[in-house]
N, C-alpha and C positions, 0 to 999 in steps of 0.2 A: 504494500500500500504506500502511495506517495505521501509526502509530508503534509501537503495541503488537505488531502482527504482525511488524513489522520487527525488534524486539528479542527476539522469541520464538526466533530462531535463535542458538545459542551463539556462533558466530564473530562475528556482528554485535555481540553484547554485549561480546565481548572487544575488538573494534575500538573500540567506544565507550569502554571503560575505558582503552585506550591513549591516546586523544585527549581524554580528559576534562580534563586540566590542561595539556596540551602540544600544540602543533601539530606534526604529523608528516607527512612526505612519503609518498606512496603506496608508494614503495619501502621506506621504513623500516617501514611497517605490514606490507607483504607479507613482509618478512624474518622476522617473528615467527610465521609460520604455515607449516604443512607442506602447503599447497595451492599451485596455480599463481598467478602474478601476476594472470592473467585472472579467476580465481575471487574473489580479494580485490577486484579492481576492480569486479566485479559487486556484491559486498556493499557496497562504498563507494557505488555508485550507488543502491542501495536505501535506504541510510541517508540519503543526500543528498536523494533524492526524497521521503523521509518527513519531511524537515525536522529530522533529528536531528544532522546534521553540516553544517558549512560548508566550502566549497572556496575556496581562494585560489590563484591561479595566478601563478607567478613564472617567466617564461620558459617552458621546457618542463616545469618541475616543478610538481606539484600538491600542495598542502598541505591537510590536513584537521584540523578541530578540532570537538569536541562543541559543539552549539548548545544549551546548558542553558536559556537563556531561552525558546527556542522549544518546549522539551520540556514546560514546565509541571510538573504534579505527577509526571510520569514521571521527571523528574530526581531528585526526592527519593527515589522508590522505588528507582531504580537505585543511588543512593549508599548507601542503607541496606542493600540487598542485598549490595553489595560490602563494606561495613563488617562485616556479620554473617559473611561468609565469612572475612574477615581475623581477626575475633575467634575463630572456630572454629579456624583455622590456628594462631593464637597459643596457644590452649588445648592443642591437640594437641602442639605443640612443647614447651610447659612440662611436660606429662605425660611425654613421652618423655625429657626431661632428668631429671625426678625418678626415673623408672624406671632410667635409666642410673646415677644416683648411688646408688640403693638396691642395684642389682645389683653395683656396684663395692664397696660397703661390706660386702656379704655374701660376697664372693669371697676 
């Protein structure tokens, strides 16, 4: 599966976001989702087979990290997409805070 098709699935994008700056074990990744460990493991396999994440094994534990270098221009796209979502979230939070202050002032 190519990288673009791999990141088309929302859970895979979320996994990539989780391991973007930090290495996490498969268990730590699975804890953040409301699906089975097996389902997360399948997503990790697709991401690994697509060259989007790396795997490091330490004993019985498997650790994953985004392979930004191997992603090429896709890495920039994903990072800008996540930044845009954070900007939107910040704007919504600021608007809610302003509304709450205005509501409190008129009560």
